[in-house]
Structures are given as C-alpha cells and as structure tokens.
VOMAR-753988 format. One record per residue (C-alpha): residue number from 1; x, y, z; chain; residue in three letters. Coordinates in steps of 0.25 Angstrom, whole numbers, plus 5000, padded with zeros to 4 digits. Layout:
// residues N
NUM,X,Y,Z,A,Ala $
...
//
This chain:
// residues 78
1,5009,5047,4990,A,Met $
2,5000,5058,4984,A,Ala $
3,5003,5055,4970,A,Arg $
4,5001,5040,4972,A,Phe $
5,4987,5043,4978,A,Thr $
6,4983,5053,4967,A,Arg $
7,4987,5043,4956,A,Glu $
8,4981,5030,4964,A,Asn $
9,4969,5034,4971,A,Pro $
10,4964,5025,4982,A,Phe $
11,4950,5026,4988,A,Pro $
12,4957,5025,5002,A,Phe $
13,4968,5032,5009,A,Pro $
14,4983,5028,5007,A,Leu $
15,4992,5028,5019,A,Leu $
16,5006,5031,5015,A,Pro $
17,5017,5025,5024,A,Asp $
18,5026,5037,5025,A,Thr $
19,5032,5033,5038,A,Gly $
20,5034,5018,5033,A,His $
21,5026,5012,5045,A,Ala $
22,5018,5003,5036,A,Thr $
23,5031,5000,5027,A,Phe $
24,5038,4996,5040,A,Asp $
25,5026,4988,5046,A,Ala $
26,5024,4980,5034,A,Tyr $
27,5039,4978,5032,A,Asp $
28,5039,4983,5018,A,Val $
29,5053,4981,5011,A,Ala $
30,5061,4993,5008,A,Asp $
31,5070,4994,4996,A,Arg $
32,5081,5005,4994,A,Leu $
33,5076,5009,4980,A,Met $
34,5061,5011,4985,A,Ser $
35,5067,5021,4996,A,Leu $
36,5058,5014,5006,A,Gly $
37,5045,5017,4998,A,Gln $
38,5037,5004,4995,A,Arg $
39,5024,5004,4988,A,Pro $
40,5015,4996,4997,A,Ala $
41,5000,4995,5000,A,Val $
42,4994,4987,5012,A,Phe $
43,4980,4985,5014,A,Ile $
44,4976,4982,5028,A,Ile $
45,4963,4974,5031,A,Asp $
46,4953,4977,5042,A,Lys $
47,4961,4967,5051,A,Glu $
48,4974,4975,5049,A,Gly $
49,4980,4964,5040,A,Arg $
50,4987,4967,5027,A,Val $
51,4977,4963,5017,A,Ala $
52,4985,4968,5005,A,Phe $
53,4999,4973,5003,A,Asp $
54,5007,4977,4991,A,Ser $
55,5022,4981,4992,A,Val $
56,5030,4985,4980,A,Gly $
57,5044,4988,4978,A,Ser $
58,5042,5001,4970,A,Gln $
59,5032,5013,4971,A,Gln $
60,5024,5008,4958,A,Trp $
61,5022,4994,4964,A,Gln $
62,5009,4996,4971,A,Ile $
63,4996,4989,4969,A,Pro $
64,4985,4995,4960,A,Thr $
65,4973,5002,4966,A,Asn $
66,4965,4991,4961,A,Arg $
67,4972,4981,4968,A,Asp $
68,4972,4988,4982,A,Val $
69,4957,4992,4980,A,Leu $
70,4954,4977,4976,A,Ala $
71,4960,4973,4989,A,Lys $
72,4953,4983,4997,A,Leu $
73,4940,4978,4991,A,Asp $
74,4943,4964,4994,A,Glu $
75,4946,4968,5009,A,Leu $
76,4933,4976,5010,A,Ala $
77,4925,4964,5005,A,Ala $
78,4930,4955,5017,A,Leu $
//
C-alpha cells in the first residue's frame, strides 16, 4: 500500500481493507490466482450508498486518479 500511495497520490486518505471486511461486505469475487487480493475502489456518498465502484481482476486494473477525482467532484457538486 505504501508504494501505491507514493506512486499514486490522492488528496484524501485511502483505507486499506486488510481484514477483508469491505471485501466481504460487497461480495467481491475471489480468484485463486489473485490470492484473495482484488483491486477495488468504492466511493460512498453522503447517504451511505455506493456512488462509484471499480473492481478489477488484477492489481493493475484500477481506475485512474483522474476518474476517481472526477467522480468525487461530481458528487461534491450535488
């Protein structure tokens, strides 16, 4: 996680799911070759609903900072 955050700075905190609580709560599919690690981003809106989600099958399949920040800007404008 430290390397990822150094290489991909976000202007907000990232919360790693080391205990798989979010992984399990959102029923993220597990695959043998990923060793249980799934690149996922969830943005939860003010009402507690999932406003954006991206779940990849490999670690390099994550949305760009630009895409995540655009969604946050969109939500902030509501």
